[in-house]
Each structure stands twice: as structure tokens, then as C-alpha cells.
N, C-alpha and C positions, 0 to 999 in steps of 0.2 A: 524444737529441735536439737536433738544431740551432736550433730554434725559439727567439726569444729571452725565451717568457716561461718555458720551463725553467730556463732557465739564471737567471734573474734570482736572485739571491737578495740577504742582508746582510753585505754587505764593511763590516767596520771597522775596519781598517788600510789603509793605503796606505804607497804607494812615495813618498819623496822627488821628486818628479816634476810639474812643471806638464799640465795639460792643454790641448789645442792649444782655440784659441780658436774654428775650424768646429768641430770639436767640442762645442762650449761652447753655438754656435747651433744646432746641429743638435738637442739637447737641449733647451734651453727653445721648438724649435719643436714639436716632440713633443708637450709637458705645453702647447703654445697650440692644439692639435688636437686634444684633448681636449672628449667631448660637453659642454655645459652647457645648465640650465635655460632656455629661451624662448630658447637662443643668446645666451645675455648677457656670458657669457665675461669674467668679473668679477674675474680675475686679474693678477698683476702679480709681479714677483720683486726681488728683493733678490743678486743674485750679488755672493760675499762671496770676494777671494781674499788681501785682505790679511791678514799674519798676526794684528798684532794683535788686531784684528777678527775672526778667529775663535777667536782662545783666548777674547777677552771673551763671543763666544756659546757659548764651547765649556762655559762655564762657567755661564749660562743655566739650567740643565737638568742636573738628576741624569746624566743616562742618554745625556747631547751633550759626552763626553768627548773622542769623535773626530774630532769637526768642528775641532780643532785641528794636528789634524797628517792632517789632510784637506788637500790643497791649494787645494779648491774648497768653499763652500758654497753652496747656492740655500736661500733664504725665499722662499717660497710662502707670499702675502699675495690678500688680498681684497676686495673692494671693498663693503664691505653699506651703501651708502647709496641703495640702490634697495628702498624698505622692502616693497614685494612677491613681491622676488623672494630675501629672505633667509634665508627655510627650508628654502632649494635650496642653500646654501653650504657647507654640508657635503660632499656627494658631489659637487659640481662641481668643489674644492677637492682632492677624492680622487681623483677621476677624473684627473686633470693631472700632479697625485703624481706615480700610479700612471704612468703616459703616459712621463713624466722617469726613473723605477727602470725603466720598458723602452727606452727608448733609450741607457743610460745601459750598461743590458749591451750592447743592439746596437752601443755603439763599442770591444765593448770594454774599462771602463773598471768596479770597484765604485763602490756607493752602500747610502748607508741612509736612511731613514726616521726621522725624529727625528719624532711629533705634539706641539706644542705649548701648540694650541690643542685643548681651548677651558679649559687653566689659564691662568689670570687672571694671574694674579702674570706664567708665564713671555710668554706677549702682552705685560706692558704691559712688559715688561724693553728685548723685542726693540724696540719701541713708541720707549719710551724712546731707547734707544740709538743707533737709527739713524732716527730722528726724522720715525718713522710718525705719519701722523694721525690720527689716533680711529676714524674710519667703518671704513679700510684695517684686517683686523686679519692680523697674521701666522699663520698653519696648520699649517705641517709645516717644518722645517730639514731639507735632504738633503745631507748629505755624500759626496763625492764624488770620482774620485781616479783611478790604476791601483794596482791592487791586488796586494797581496800574498800574497792568499789567491790558490787557484784558484778558477775559477768553475765549480763542475762542480755537474751534477743532482742535485739530491737528489729525489726520489719522495716527494711528499706526500701523490699519491693515496691517498684513501679512499673505494672504493663503498659503504661501509656507512651513509656520511652521506647518501647519495643516495633522495628518495623520488621513485616516480611516482604522479600525480594520490590521493593522500591520504600522509596522516606513516606 
């Protein structure tokens, strides 16, 4: 299967090779093409290429160690200042994060999504370290780069989980 949805998987080991700026921009553009409640598009991003900052970020979650060895990390942020749309925050940023992951695979790169929200301590660490305003919430961190692993198809389909017209 050649469709990017079927070749995307979580990649945690990366080559020591920089990611081209054009690829990063297409990845970010893909994130911003995600659907959002009332087309509010409350996402913002911090692209972290600095090694010291990636090292610090890798210590902000027990599952973020690969960030230190990835050439790039993207922090997906959500502006929660509009209270009437706050309830859709997680859905909007999840769609954005998934679009980013799909474009990473389309660019023949590897990536891994780490959830930071709703862990208040992890959210605060990112806000403090990167000077993020309180109303802008770090949602996810995506490590990305050229994969050391083969990005091969893994069939996860289980039609026993599909129900028609009733459970």
C-alpha cells in the first residue's frame, strides 16, 4: 500500500542528518490544513532545532528521550484564550498533530507523537522553558528526522472492531 496513511508509524531513532527547511515548511503547512472548530485554527508551533533545547525538552517527559537525538522537534501549541471554543481544543490539536505526522511520512521522514497535555507538570515545564504565555497550552511534541528504521507497512486493521447500525 503506497498511501501515506498506511506507511506512517511511530519512529524513535533518527539519522544525524538535518531536515531541509522546505520539508519543515510543508510539514507545518500540512498541520495548518487540519479541520478546527468554527475554523478557528488556534494552533501555533515552536520548531526546535537547537541541540541544547532539544536535550532539555527530552527530559520534560519520561517518554521524550528520542527528542534529544532527533534533528527537529515540533511543539504543537493551542491558544485557549477564546473560552467559547475551548471545549474543542483537544480535537483541533489532535487533527493538526496527525496531519503533521502524515506529512512527515509523505516527506520520507520518521516522526513520533508525544502527548504532553493534559499533564500539568509537563505543560508548565514547556511554558516556563520556552516562555509560552499561560493561555497558550503545549499539547504535543513531535520528534522528527530521517529514520534509522525502515518505514514499512504494518497491518493494524481488525474488522472485528467495526459495527454496523448497532453495537
